[in-house]
N, C-alpha and C positions, 0 to 999 in steps of 0.2 A: 510378731515386729521386733522381741527383747534380742532376736537373732542377729539382727542388723542394725540396729541402734544403742548405743551404747553413751548414755549420758555419762558424765565427768564423775570420774571416782570408780565406775563398777568397772573398767579395763587396767584395774591400778594391778600391778605384781611386783614384787621383789624390787619397792624401789625406785619404779615406774609409774608415771601419772598414767599414762595410755601403753599397753603392750598389747598388739594385736599383730602378730607375724605370721606370715603366710603361712600356710599349715592349717590355721587355726577355723577360721570362718570361712575366709577365701584360700585359693590354691598359690596364686600369684603376687598380688596387691599384702605388703603390709605398714604397719606404722607404729612407732613409738613415742612414746614424749618422757624426757627426763627434765626434771628439775634442778639445776646443780646451785649450791650456796656456794660463796665467794672463797676459790683456792680450792674446793673439791673437785677429785678427779676420778676419770671413769675409762677403763681401756674397753675399747673393742677388738675383738680376736676376729678374725676370717670366720666368717658359719655358713659357705656356702651361697651367699647373697649379696649382692651389689646395692651401697647403701649410699643416699643422700644426706649428707647434715643441713639443717636449717635451723638457724636462730629467729626464735618466736620474740625473745626479748632479752637484753641482757648483752654479754659475749663472751667467747670460748677461745683457748688456743687448742688448736690440733694436730700433734706431733705424726708426721705420717713420712717413712724413708728419710729419717735425718732433717726432713724442713719442718719448722712451725707456720701453718697458717693461721691468722686470727678471724675468727669469723663472728660478725655481729650485726645491729640493726639498728640503726640511728633514731628509731622513735618506734611507735606503738605499730602495729602489723599495719593498719588500716594507713598510716603515713608513708613510711617508709620499707624499701625493699629490702633482701638480706642478703648478706655475702653467703652463699653456699659452695659445699664442699662433696664432691664425688669421690667415694672409695668403691674401686672393684673388689672381687670376692678374696681378692689374695693380699689384700695388705690389713695389716693393725693399724690402729689409731688411737694415740694419748689426749686425752683430752683433760682440760684443766681452765674452771671458770676462772673468768676474769675478776679484779675487785667487787662488780656489782652483783656477780652470779650471771647464772644463765638458766633461759628455760627452752629445750634442745628440741626440736624434731627431728627424728631421722626415718625418712622414707624407704622401703625396702624391697628388695624380689628377688625370688631364686635366681641364679643364671652359673653358667659355666664356661662362659668367656671371659677373656679377662683385659680390659680396657684400662687405660691411663687414670692416673690419681688426676683431676678438673678441680680447678677452683673458679668460681665465676663471683666475682666483686659485685656489690649491688650497683655499681655505678654502670656495669654492661651486663645488666638485665633486661631486655627486652619487655616494651608495655604495651600490650593492645586496647584499643576501646571496642567492645563489642554494642552490638544493638542500637536501638532506639529506646529515648524514655517513653516508658516506665520501664521497658528493659535493656537499658544501657550498664553496661558494666565493663571495666577495668580489669585485664587478666595479666599478671607477671609471670612470664615463661621462666622457670627456673632451670627447667628439664627437658624440654621438648625437644624433638627428633632434629631439629635445626639447629638444636643450642649446644646438645649436651650428647657425648659418644657414647653409648650404653647397649645393654643388649635388650634388655626391657622396660626398665623405668620410665614413666613421663610423670613429669610434676609440676604445676602450677599454682600461682595463688588468685583468688578470685576477687576483688573487692566490689560490693555492692552496697550503693548507696542508701541511706532512709528512707522507705516507700517503694523501693522498689524491687525488680523480678531479676532473678537471673537463672540460670542452666536452662533457658527458655527460648524456642519452645521445646517440649519435652522429647529426647533424642536417647538413641540407644546405640550401642557398640557390643553385641553378645553375638554375633553371625559372621561366618568369613566371606566375605566378597571382594575378592580382589578389586582395589581401586575403587570400592564404594563403600565398605563398612569393614571393620575391624574388630577382633575378640579380645575387649579389654576389661578385667575386674576394675573397680573403682573405689576409693574412700575419699570423704569427707570428714576434713577435723575442722571444726567450726568457733569462731572467737564472735562475737553480737556484742557493739559498743553504744550506748546511750549517748544520743545525738545532744542532746542538750547539756545543763549543769547534773555534776552526779547527785543522786540521792542515796541516804543511807540504808534502805529498802529496797532498792530497785533491783529488777532481775531480768536483763535484757533477754529479748529471746527473738528468737525467727522460727521458718516453718519450712520443713524438707519434704520432698515427694517423689515417692519411686511407686512403679508398678508394672503388670504383669505387661510382657511382650509375646509370649505364645504359652504353651499349656504349661510351663511352670508358677506354681504359683509366687504370687510375689504383689503386699500391697502396703505401701510403708506410706503415714501421714505423720508426721513426726513434729510436735515443739523441741527445737535445738535452743542450746544455751551455749556460753562459752566452756570450753573442752570436752563437748560432745565428738561424739565417731560417729559417720555413717555407714555402712559397708553396702555399695551394690553391686550385689555378683552378678546380674543380670539385669535387662529390661528397660521400659524406659523411664529417664529420671528428668525430674523437672515439673514443676518450677521451685527455686528455690526463694523464698519469699522474706525482705527485709520489713518489716511493718513501720509505720511510719514513727518516727521519733528514735531507732535503731536502725546502726549499721551494720552490715554481716561482710565478716569474713571467710573465708574457706580456704582451706590446702587440699588441692587434688593430689592424690597417687593412684596411679594405672598401670598397671602390667598386665601382658595375657601371654598365650600360649604360642602366637602366630611367628613364623620366623620373619616377617617386616614389623619393625618398632614403629608403628605409625599412629596417628589419632583418624579414624574416618570414621565418621558416623551414618546413623539415617535420622529423619527428623521425623516426626509423629504426623501421620499424612493428615490428621484432622486440624492441625494447628500450625502446620510450614507455611502455609500464606502470610503469616505474621512476618515472616523474614522478609517478605518482598514489599 
Protein backbone atom coordinates (compact mmCIF):
# COMPACT_ATOMS: atom_id res chain seq x y z
CA UNK A 1 0.00 0.00 0.00
CA UNK A 2 2.91 2.38 0.70
CA UNK A 3 3.58 2.62 -3.04
CA UNK A 4 0.27 4.39 -3.58
CA UNK A 5 -0.36 6.15 -0.26
CA UNK A 6 1.93 8.99 0.82
CA UNK A 7 1.10 10.42 4.27
CA UNK A 8 1.95 14.09 4.82
CA UNK A 9 5.72 14.61 4.91
CA UNK A 10 6.70 11.29 3.32
CA UNK A 11 6.81 12.70 -0.24
CA UNK A 12 8.77 15.84 0.69
CA UNK A 13 11.91 16.63 -1.31
CA UNK A 14 14.26 19.61 -1.65
CA UNK A 15 11.98 22.17 -0.01
CA UNK A 16 8.74 20.74 -1.45
CA UNK A 17 6.03 19.52 0.92
CA UNK A 18 4.97 17.01 -1.77
CA UNK A 19 7.01 16.14 -4.86
CA UNK A 20 5.58 13.30 -6.97
CA UNK A 21 6.33 14.07 -10.62
CA UNK A 22 5.18 11.84 -13.45
CA UNK A 23 7.79 9.13 -13.93
CA UNK A 24 8.02 8.32 -10.22
CA UNK A 25 5.13 5.99 -9.34
CA UNK A 26 2.89 7.14 -12.20
CA UNK A 27 3.71 7.76 -15.86
CA UNK A 28 1.43 10.68 -16.74
CA UNK A 29 0.03 12.45 -13.66
CA UNK A 30 2.20 14.47 -11.28
CA UNK A 31 1.67 16.72 -8.28
CA UNK A 32 3.80 19.01 -6.12
CA UNK A 33 3.03 21.27 -3.16
CA UNK A 34 5.28 24.12 -2.00
CA UNK A 35 4.91 26.42 1.01
CA UNK A 36 6.26 29.90 0.25
CA UNK A 37 6.92 32.37 3.05
CA UNK A 38 5.98 36.05 2.51
CA UNK A 39 8.08 37.49 -0.30
CA UNK A 40 9.75 34.17 -1.12
CA UNK A 41 10.49 33.57 -4.79
CA UNK A 42 10.45 30.41 -6.86
CA UNK A 43 11.40 29.92 -10.51
CA UNK A 44 9.61 27.34 -12.65
CA UNK A 45 11.54 26.51 -15.80
CA UNK A 46 10.28 24.50 -18.80
CA UNK A 47 10.67 20.80 -18.00
CA UNK A 48 8.61 18.99 -20.65
CA UNK A 49 5.39 19.14 -18.64
CA UNK A 50 2.26 21.23 -18.85
CA UNK A 51 1.35 22.60 -15.42
CA UNK A 52 -1.54 24.11 -13.51
CA UNK A 53 -0.85 26.38 -10.53
CA UNK A 54 -3.47 26.12 -7.75
CA UNK A 55 -3.10 28.13 -4.51
CA UNK A 56 -4.33 26.11 -1.52
CA UNK A 57 -4.13 29.15 0.75
CA UNK A 58 -2.62 32.62 0.60
CA UNK A 59 -1.65 34.32 -2.65
CA UNK A 60 1.22 34.37 -5.11
CA UNK A 61 2.29 36.57 -8.02
CA UNK A 62 3.10 34.61 -11.19
CA UNK A 63 5.07 36.43 -13.89
CA UNK A 64 4.86 34.87 -17.35
CA UNK A 65 5.73 36.46 -20.72
CA UNK A 66 6.09 39.88 -19.09
CA UNK A 67 2.63 39.76 -17.48
CA UNK A 68 1.98 39.34 -13.75
CA UNK A 69 -1.02 37.32 -12.58
CA UNK A 70 -2.10 37.28 -8.94
CA UNK A 71 -3.37 33.87 -7.85
CA UNK A 72 -5.12 33.43 -4.53
CA UNK A 73 -7.94 31.82 -2.62
CA UNK A 74 -10.24 34.03 -0.55
CA UNK A 75 -10.73 31.59 2.30
CA UNK A 76 -10.25 27.97 3.28
CA UNK A 77 -10.28 25.27 0.58
CA UNK A 78 -13.71 24.20 1.86
CA UNK A 79 -15.15 27.68 1.40
CA UNK A 80 -13.53 29.35 -1.59
CA UNK A 81 -12.46 28.46 -5.12
CA UNK A 82 -8.94 29.41 -6.26
CA UNK A 83 -7.62 31.46 -9.15
CA UNK A 84 -5.65 29.02 -11.34
CA UNK A 85 -3.03 29.44 -14.05
CA UNK A 86 -2.15 26.99 -16.82
CA UNK A 87 1.48 26.96 -17.99
CA UNK A 88 2.32 25.32 -21.32
CA UNK A 89 5.49 23.28 -21.76
CA UNK A 90 7.61 26.11 -23.19
CA UNK A 91 6.99 28.83 -20.57
CA UNK A 92 9.10 29.93 -17.64
CA UNK A 93 7.25 31.33 -14.63
CA UNK A 94 8.67 33.47 -11.81
CA UNK A 95 6.70 33.24 -8.57
CA UNK A 96 6.68 35.54 -5.54
CA UNK A 97 4.51 34.93 -2.50
CA UNK A 98 2.34 37.84 -1.33
CA UNK A 99 2.41 39.29 2.20
CA UNK A 100 0.62 36.38 3.88
CA UNK A 101 2.67 33.73 2.08
CA UNK A 102 1.21 30.95 -0.02
CA UNK A 103 0.81 27.20 -0.12
CA UNK A 104 0.82 26.32 -3.81
CA UNK A 105 -0.14 23.06 -5.53
CA UNK A 106 1.21 22.36 -9.01
CA UNK A 107 -0.51 19.69 -11.11
CA UNK A 108 1.55 18.43 -14.04
CA UNK A 109 1.66 16.01 -16.95
CA UNK A 110 4.30 15.31 -19.63
CA UNK A 111 3.31 16.85 -22.96
CA UNK A 112 4.66 17.82 -26.36
CA UNK A 113 1.89 20.16 -27.56
CA UNK A 114 2.13 23.90 -26.94
CA UNK A 115 -1.03 25.60 -25.70
CA UNK A 116 -1.61 29.17 -24.57
CA UNK A 117 -1.07 30.47 -21.06
CA UNK A 118 -4.56 30.47 -19.48
CA UNK A 119 -5.80 32.27 -16.37
CA UNK A 120 -9.06 31.12 -14.81
CA UNK A 121 -10.25 33.46 -12.03
CA UNK A 122 -12.11 31.94 -9.09
CA UNK A 123 -15.36 33.65 -10.10
CA UNK A 124 -15.34 31.81 -13.46
CA UNK A 125 -14.73 28.29 -12.16
CA UNK A 126 -17.76 26.04 -12.83
CA UNK A 127 -19.23 24.30 -9.79
CA UNK A 128 -21.38 21.18 -10.12
CA UNK A 129 -23.40 19.34 -7.48
CA UNK A 130 -23.30 15.57 -7.95
CA UNK A 131 -25.22 12.75 -6.30
CA UNK A 132 -27.85 12.62 -3.59
CA UNK A 133 -27.34 12.49 0.20
CA UNK A 134 -25.36 10.89 1.69
CA UNK A 135 -23.27 10.85 -1.52
CA UNK A 136 -23.87 14.48 -2.50
CA UNK A 137 -20.73 16.53 -3.13
CA UNK A 138 -19.65 19.71 -4.90
CA UNK A 139 -17.12 19.62 -7.73
CA UNK A 140 -15.09 22.64 -8.85
CA UNK A 141 -13.94 22.15 -12.43
CA UNK A 142 -10.49 23.78 -12.51
CA UNK A 143 -9.28 22.15 -15.70
CA UNK A 144 -11.80 19.88 -17.36
CA UNK A 145 -12.05 19.24 -21.06
CA UNK A 146 -14.59 22.06 -21.55
CA UNK A 147 -12.81 24.54 -19.29
CA UNK A 148 -9.13 24.27 -20.18
CA UNK A 149 -7.20 23.85 -23.44
CA UNK A 150 -4.44 21.36 -22.74
CA UNK A 151 -2.96 18.11 -24.00
CA UNK A 152 -3.35 15.79 -21.00
CA UNK A 153 -4.15 17.58 -17.75
CA UNK A 154 -7.58 17.29 -16.12
CA UNK A 155 -7.94 18.93 -12.69
CA UNK A 156 -10.84 19.34 -10.27
CA UNK A 157 -11.60 19.89 -6.58
CA UNK A 158 -14.20 17.83 -4.70
CA UNK A 159 -15.89 18.92 -1.46
CA UNK A 160 -17.53 16.19 0.62
CA UNK A 161 -19.56 17.28 3.66
CA UNK A 162 -19.05 15.69 7.07
CA UNK A 163 -20.64 12.25 7.15
CA UNK A 164 -20.77 12.05 3.35
CA UNK A 165 -19.33 9.82 0.64
CA UNK A 166 -17.85 10.83 -2.70
CA UNK A 167 -16.21 9.08 -5.64
CA UNK A 168 -19.24 6.84 -5.36
CA UNK A 169 -20.28 4.49 -6.78
CA UNK A 170 -16.79 3.04 -7.36
CA UNK A 171 -15.65 3.67 -10.92
CA UNK A 172 -12.64 3.20 -13.12
CA UNK A 173 -10.91 4.70 -16.14
CA UNK A 174 -8.15 2.23 -17.01
CA UNK A 175 -9.28 0.70 -20.33
CA UNK A 176 -9.51 2.37 -23.73
CA UNK A 177 -13.07 2.17 -25.05
CA UNK A 178 -13.83 5.17 -27.29
CA UNK A 179 -17.01 6.90 -26.23
CA UNK A 180 -17.26 4.81 -23.05
CA UNK A 181 -14.05 4.80 -21.02
CA UNK A 182 -10.70 6.59 -21.19
CA UNK A 183 -7.32 5.63 -19.71
CA UNK A 184 -6.38 8.08 -16.98
CA UNK A 185 -4.07 7.87 -13.99
CA UNK A 186 -5.32 9.86 -11.00
CA UNK A 187 -3.93 11.59 -7.92
CA UNK A 188 -5.89 12.56 -4.81
CA UNK A 189 -4.44 15.33 -2.62
CA UNK A 190 -6.40 15.55 0.66
CA UNK A 191 -7.32 18.20 3.22
CA UNK A 192 -9.66 17.23 6.09
CA UNK A 193 -11.44 19.75 8.35
CA UNK A 194 -13.16 19.38 11.72
CA UNK A 195 -16.74 20.66 11.43
CA UNK A 196 -17.04 21.77 15.07
CA UNK A 197 -14.88 24.01 17.26
CA UNK A 198 -11.14 23.29 17.01
CA UNK A 199 -9.57 20.99 19.58
CA UNK A 200 -5.92 21.06 20.59
CA UNK A 201 -5.19 17.37 19.93
CA UNK A 202 -7.69 16.68 17.16
CA UNK A 203 -6.41 15.02 13.98
CA UNK A 204 -9.19 15.15 11.33
CA UNK A 205 -9.45 11.93 9.36
CA UNK A 206 -11.15 10.43 6.31
CA UNK A 207 -10.91 7.20 4.30
CA UNK A 208 -9.96 6.28 0.74
CA UNK A 209 -10.63 3.03 -1.14
CA UNK A 210 -9.02 1.68 -4.33
CA UNK A 211 -9.18 -1.93 -5.53
CA UNK A 212 -8.32 -4.09 -8.55
CA UNK A 213 -10.42 -4.12 -11.72
CA UNK A 214 -8.40 -6.81 -13.54
CA UNK A 215 -5.49 -9.15 -12.92
CA UNK A 216 -3.23 -6.33 -11.73
CA UNK A 217 -2.86 -6.35 -7.95
CA UNK A 218 -4.31 -3.35 -6.11
CA UNK A 219 -5.98 -3.20 -2.68
CA UNK A 220 -5.95 0.07 -0.72
CA UNK A 221 -8.11 1.09 2.22
CA UNK A 222 -6.33 4.06 3.73
CA UNK A 223 -6.90 6.48 6.57
CA UNK A 224 -6.19 9.92 5.08
CA UNK A 225 -5.43 13.23 6.76
CA UNK A 226 -4.56 16.75 5.63
CA UNK A 227 -1.53 16.76 3.35
CA UNK A 228 -1.82 13.08 2.39
CA UNK A 229 -1.56 12.05 -1.25
CA UNK A 230 -3.03 8.88 -2.76
CA UNK A 231 -2.11 7.65 -6.24
CA UNK A 232 -4.53 5.66 -8.39
CA UNK A 233 -2.62 3.98 -11.24
CA UNK A 234 -5.62 1.91 -12.38
CA UNK A 235 -8.52 0.00 -10.86
CA UNK A 236 -11.80 0.80 -9.18
CA UNK A 237 -11.64 3.80 -6.87
CA UNK A 238 -14.17 4.96 -4.32
CA UNK A 239 -15.71 5.58 -2.04
CA UNK A 240 -13.94 8.46 -0.33
CA UNK A 241 -15.53 8.69 3.11
CA UNK A 242 -15.83 11.70 5.41
CA UNK A 243 -16.78 10.57 8.95
CA UNK A 244 -19.38 12.54 10.90
CA UNK A 245 -17.73 15.70 12.21
CA UNK A 246 -15.08 15.91 9.50
CA UNK A 247 -15.48 17.48 6.06
CA UNK A 248 -13.25 16.31 3.22
CA UNK A 249 -11.53 18.20 0.39
CA UNK A 250 -9.47 16.61 -2.32
CA UNK A 251 -7.89 17.86 -5.49
CA UNK A 252 -7.76 15.39 -8.38
CA UNK A 253 -5.05 15.40 -11.05
CA UNK A 254 -5.76 13.12 -14.01
CA UNK A 255 -3.72 12.46 -17.12
CA UNK A 256 -3.26 9.59 -19.54
CA UNK A 257 -1.82 8.44 -22.88
CA UNK A 258 -4.96 8.68 -25.01
CA UNK A 259 -5.18 10.99 -28.03
CA UNK A 260 -8.44 12.44 -26.70
CA UNK A 261 -8.37 14.40 -23.44
CA UNK A 262 -11.63 13.35 -21.83
CA UNK A 263 -12.99 11.91 -18.57
CA UNK A 264 -15.06 8.84 -19.36
CA UNK A 265 -15.66 6.20 -16.71
CA UNK A 266 -17.21 2.81 -16.09
CA UNK A 267 -19.12 2.39 -12.83
CA UNK A 268 -18.75 -0.81 -10.85
CA UNK A 269 -21.61 -3.12 -11.93
CA UNK A 270 -22.36 -4.19 -8.35
CA UNK A 271 -23.04 -0.59 -7.26
CA UNK A 272 -24.09 1.25 -10.41
CA UNK A 273 -27.76 0.85 -9.43
CA UNK A 274 -27.26 3.40 -6.62
CA UNK A 275 -26.92 6.19 -9.19
CA UNK A 276 -30.54 5.57 -10.19
